[in-house]
C-alpha positions in Angstrom: 0.0 0.0 0.0 1.4 3.4 -1.0 2.1 5.9 1.8 0.0 9.0 2.4 2.1 12.2 2.7 1.4 15.8 3.6 1.8 17.9 0.5 0.5 21.4 1.4 0.0 23.0 4.8 -1.6 26.3 5.5 -1.8 27.9 9.0 -3.9 30.9 10.0 -3.3 32.4 13.4 -1.9 29.2 14.8 0.6 29.7 17.7 3.2 32.1 16.4 2.1 32.0 12.8 -0.2 34.8 11.6 -0.5 33.2 8.1 1.9 30.7 6.6 1.9 28.2 3.7 4.3 25.2 3.4 4.9 22.8 0.5 6.4 19.4 1.2 7.6 16.4 -0.8 7.1 12.7 0.1 10.5 12.6 1.9 9.7 15.4 4.3 11.9 18.4 5.3 14.4 19.9 7.7 12.6 22.8 9.6 15.4 25.3 10.3 15.2 28.3 12.6 16.5 29.9 15.7 15.0 29.1 19.1 11.5 30.5 19.4 11.1 30.8 15.7 8.1 28.4 15.5 9.7 25.1 14.5 8.0 23.1 17.3 4.7 24.9 16.5 4.9 23.7 13.0 5.2 20.1 14.1 2.4 20.6 16.5 0.1 21.8 13.7 0.8 18.6 11.8 -0.2 16.5 14.8 -3.7 18.2 14.7 -4.2 16.6 11.3 -3.6 13.1 12.6 -4.9 13.3 16.1 -7.4 16.1 16.0 -5.6 17.7 18.9 -2.2 18.9 20.0 0.6 16.3 20.6 1.5 18.5 23.6 -1.7 17.5 25.4 -2.9 21.1 25.9 -6.3 22.7 25.3 -7.1 23.8 21.8 -7.4 27.4 23.0 -3.7 27.4 23.9 -2.9 27.1 20.2 -4.6 30.3 19.2 -2.2 33.1 18.3 -1.8 35.7 21.1 -4.8 34.3 23.0 -7.1 35.1 20.1 -10.5 33.6 19.3 -9.3 30.7 17.2 -7.1 29.2 14.5 -7.2 27.3 11.2 -5.1 24.4 9.9 -5.6 23.4 6.3 -3.9 20.6 4.5 -3.7 18.7 1.2 -2.4 15.1 1.1 -1.0 13.1 -1.7 0.1 9.5 -2.3 -2.2 6.6 -2.7 -5.2 8.8 -2.4 -5.6 12.6 -2.5 -7.7 14.3 0.2 -7.8 17.4 2.3 -8.2 17.9 6.1 -9.1 21.1 7.8 -9.1 21.8 11.6 -10.7 25.0 12.6 -11.1 26.1 16.2 -13.2 29.0 17.5 -13.7 29.8 21.2 -17.4 30.3 20.7 -18.2 27.4 18.3 -15.5 24.9 19.4 -13.5 22.8 17.0 -14.7 21.7 13.5 -12.9 19.1 11.5 -13.5 18.3 7.8 -12.2 15.7 5.4 -12.5 17.2 2.0 -15.9 18.9 2.4 -17.4 16.4 4.8 -17.7 17.6 8.4 -16.8 15.0 11.0 -19.1 14.3 13.9 -16.4 13.0 16.2 -12.6 13.0 16.3 -12.5 9.2 16.0 -13.6 9.5 12.4 -10.3 11.3 11.7 -8.0 8.8 13.4 -6.0 6.6 11.1 -6.5 8.8 8.0 -3.0 10.3 8.4 -0.7 8.8 11.1 2.2 10.3 12.9 5.0 9.3 15.3 6.3 12.3 17.3 9.3 13.0 19.4 10.1 16.0 21.5 12.6 16.7 24.3 9.7 17.4 26.7 8.6 13.8 26.4 11.9 12.6 27.9 11.1 14.6 31.0 7.5 13.3 31.1 8.7 9.7 30.7 11.0 10.1 33.7 8.7 12.1 35.9 5.3 10.4 36.0 3.2 7.3 35.3 0.8 9.6 33.6 3.5 10.5 31.0 4.2 6.8 30.5 0.5 6.0 30.1 0.2 8.8 27.6 3.0 7.1 25.5 0.7 4.1 25.1 -2.5 5.9 24.6 -1.2 8.3 22.0 -0.1 5.4 19.9 -3.1 3.1 20.4 -5.5 6.0 19.7 -4.4 5.9 16.0 -5.5 2.3 15.5 -8.5 0.0 16.0 -11.2 1.9 17.9 -9.1 2.3 21.1 -10.5 5.8 21.6 -14.1 4.5 21.7 -13.2 2.3 24.7 -11.2 5.1 26.4 -14.0 7.7 26.1 -16.5 5.3 27.6 -14.2 4.3 30.4 -13.5 7.9 31.3 -17.2 8.7 31.4 -18.0 5.8 33.6 -15.0 6.6 35.8 -16.1 10.2 36.2 -19.6 9.1 37.4 -18.1 6.5 39.8 -15.7 9.0 41.3 -18.4 11.6 41.7 -20.4 9.1 43.8 -17.4 8.2 45.9 -16.4 11.9 46.5 -20.0 12.9 47.6 -20.1 10.4 50.4 -20.1 6.6 51.0 -22.2 5.1 48.3 -23.7 1.6 48.7 -22.6 -1.3 46.5 -25.9 -1.1 44.8 -25.3 2.6 43.8 -21.8 1.8 42.5 -22.9 -1.4 40.7 -23.9 0.1 37.3 -20.7 2.1 37.1 -18.6 -0.9 38.3 -19.9 -2.9 35.3 -19.0 -0.2 32.8 -15.6 0.6 34.3 -14.7 -3.1 34.2 -16.1 -3.7 30.8 -14.3 -0.8 29.0 -11.3 -0.7 31.3 -10.4 -4.4 30.8 -10.3 -3.9 27.1 -8.0 -0.9 27.5 -5.7 -3.0 29.7 -5.7 -5.9 27.2 -4.8 -3.7 24.3 -2.0 -1.9 26.3 -0.6 -5.3 27.4 -0.6 -6.6 23.9 1.1 -3.5 22.6 3.9 -3.6 25.2 4.6 -7.3 24.5 4.8 -6.5 20.8 7.1 -3.5 21.4 9.6 -5.0 23.8 11.6 -6.8 21.2 11.6 -3.9 18.8 12.7 -1.5 21.5 15.6 -3.7 22.5 16.7 -4.0 18.9 16.6 -0.2 18.2 18.2 0.7 21.6 21.1 -1.5 20.7 21.4 0.0 17.2 21.4 3.5 18.8 24.5 2.6 20.8 22.9 1.6 24.1 25.0 -1.1 25.6 22.6 -1.9 28.4 19.9 -4.5 28.5 16.4 -3.0 28.3 13.2 -4.5 29.8 9.7 -3.2 29.1 6.7 -4.5 30.9 3.1 -3.3 31.5 2.4 -2.8 35.2 -1.4 -2.9 35.9 -2.7 -1.4 39.1 -4.3 -4.8 40.0 -3.0 -8.4 39.9 -4.0 -10.0 36.6 -4.6 -13.7 37.2 -5.9 -15.3 34.1 -8.8 -13.3 32.7 -8.3 -9.5 32.8 -12.0 -8.7 33.2 -12.5 -11.1 36.1 -9.3 -9.9 37.8 -10.3 -6.3 37.4 -13.8 -6.9 38.8 -12.4 -8.8 41.8 -9.9 -6.1 42.6 -12.4 -3.3 42.2 -14.8 -5.1 44.6 -12.0 -5.6 47.2 -11.0 -1.9 47.0 -14.5 -0.5 47.8 -13.8 0.4 51.4 -10.5 2.0 50.6 -12.2 4.0 47.8 -14.9 5.2 50.1 -12.2 6.6 52.5 -10.3 8.2 49.6 -13.2 9.3 47.5 -11.9 8.0 44.2 -11.3 4.8 42.2 -7.9 3.3 43.1 -7.6 0.5 40.5 -7.9 0.6 36.7 -6.1 1.6 33.6 -6.0 5.3 34.8 -3.6 4.1 37.6 -1.5 1.6 35.6 2.1 2.2 34.5 4.8 1.3 32.0 7.7 -0.4 33.7 11.1 0.2 32.0 14.4 -1.0 33.3 17.7 -0.1 31.7 20.8 -2.1 32.7 18.7 -3.6 35.6 17.8 -0.1 37.0 14.4 1.6 36.9 14.0 4.2 34.2 13.6 6.9 36.8 17.3 6.3 37.8 18.5 6.5 34.2 20.6 9.2 32.8 19.2 11.8 30.4 21.0 10.1 27.5 19.7 6.7 28.4 16.1 8.0 28.7 16.4 9.8 25.4 17.8 6.7 23.6 15.0 4.5 25.1 12.3 7.0 23.9 13.8 7.1 20.4 13.9 3.3 20.3 10.3 3.3 21.4 9.3 5.8 18.7 11.0 3.8 16.0 9.0 0.8 17.3 5.8 2.9 17.1 6.5 3.5 13.4 6.8 -0.2 12.8 3.6 -0.9 14.8 1.6 1.6 12.8 3.0 0.4 9.5 2.1 -3.2 10.4 -1.4 -2.3 11.3 -2.2 0.0 8.4 0.2 -1.0 5.7 1.4 2.6 5.5 4.4 4.3 7.0 3.5 7.1 9.4 5.0 10.6 9.2 7.8 11.2 11.7 7.8 14.4 13.6 11.2 14.7 15.2 11.7 17.9 17.2 15.4 18.6 18.1 16.0 14.9 17.9 19.8 15.2 17.2 20.5 17.6 20.1 22.7 16.1 22.8 23.5 13.0 20.8 27.1 12.2 20.0 28.1 11.8 16.3 27.9 8.0 16.4 24.3 7.9 17.7 23.3 10.7 15.4 24.5 8.8 12.4 22.8 5.6 13.6 19.5 7.4 14.1 19.7 9.2 10.8 20.1 5.9 9.0 16.9 4.7 10.7 14.9 7.8 9.9 15.7 8.5 6.3 13.8 6.5 3.6 11.2 5.3 6.2 8.4 7.6 5.1 7.8 11.3 5.3 10.2 12.8 8.0 10.1 16.3 9.5 13.2 17.2 11.6 13.7 20.5 13.4 17.2 22.1 13.9 18.7 25.5 14.5 20.9 24.8 11.5 21.1 22.1 8.8 24.7 21.7 9.8 23.5 20.1 13.1 21.9 17.1 11.4 23.8 14.1 10.0 24.4 13.8 6.2 21.6 11.3 5.4 19.0 13.7 6.9 20.8 16.8 5.4 19.6 15.7 2.0 16.0 16.6 2.9 14.6 19.8 1.6 15.3 22.7 4.0 12.5 25.0 5.1 13.4 28.1 7.1 10.9 29.6 9.5 10.7 32.8 11.5 7.4 32.0 13.2 5.2 34.8 11.9 4.6 34.5 8.2 5.9 32.2 5.5 5.2 33.0 1.8 
């Protein structure tokens, strides 16, 4: 199956861009500019086309230029099929997404049309700092395939109602029962899919970590917040039932995929004890695994959004990474200067930005 690639991108009052238009080829581009010139903002706008939201996990209103009323992102895609995607946000009317001239009723209709794998230096800190950051690593990937968002939205809604009951007093088992059933039903499917993903990814991450020059052994495991003994649904239901008294004291649900974690050990030590270089190499290995995962599921190579990916890497690791990125689909790399990127990537088209207006 032929890849889909971003051909034309227009931005209107998005972040630092008042109005800008970019033309891309199937290979991608190096986005060059000084710090604060809008390089990361450009990659963020591309993420809206794939995810319907920011890869930074911030509200849509944050992306409006100078706190204005809204923004527009308009794109044309080429490759196996040609189509257009527009994402328009207005504070009063909310967000509207169109594929060609067809308005989408929900974001899930967009997911999978154009897929991306993104890397940013901020993700390294999120990975080290919190289970929430590590869960997001799983959810951002799974949201692009197979109806995962449908289960996640229903789980979150049921969880919200259940937590509201718990926070308002000490609800009876009978009051909790309807929400217990939904939390377990949708939550167990989330856990199952995450566990399958992590098992699939572990071997790929080990391989890429070694190629990137990491000499240590890497172990990646999914760490659920409840013991899984055989059937996930039954294990979740049992743990939820056993936690009822504790939940009444705390006023919230204490087990479920919203409390799970991704366990990573590098050289036998927990990721939280890893050096910045080890954590970055692991995250890069994971992202390369993500690209394989999406390609296997869809038959298309995703676009790679690589923000400052070569900073703080020695020349050997930079060359190894460049060899893994180039020729693997459309690739967007940001840098202060094209001289900062290794030769294989340097052959990509260079686009210079200043953050405000691009002809």
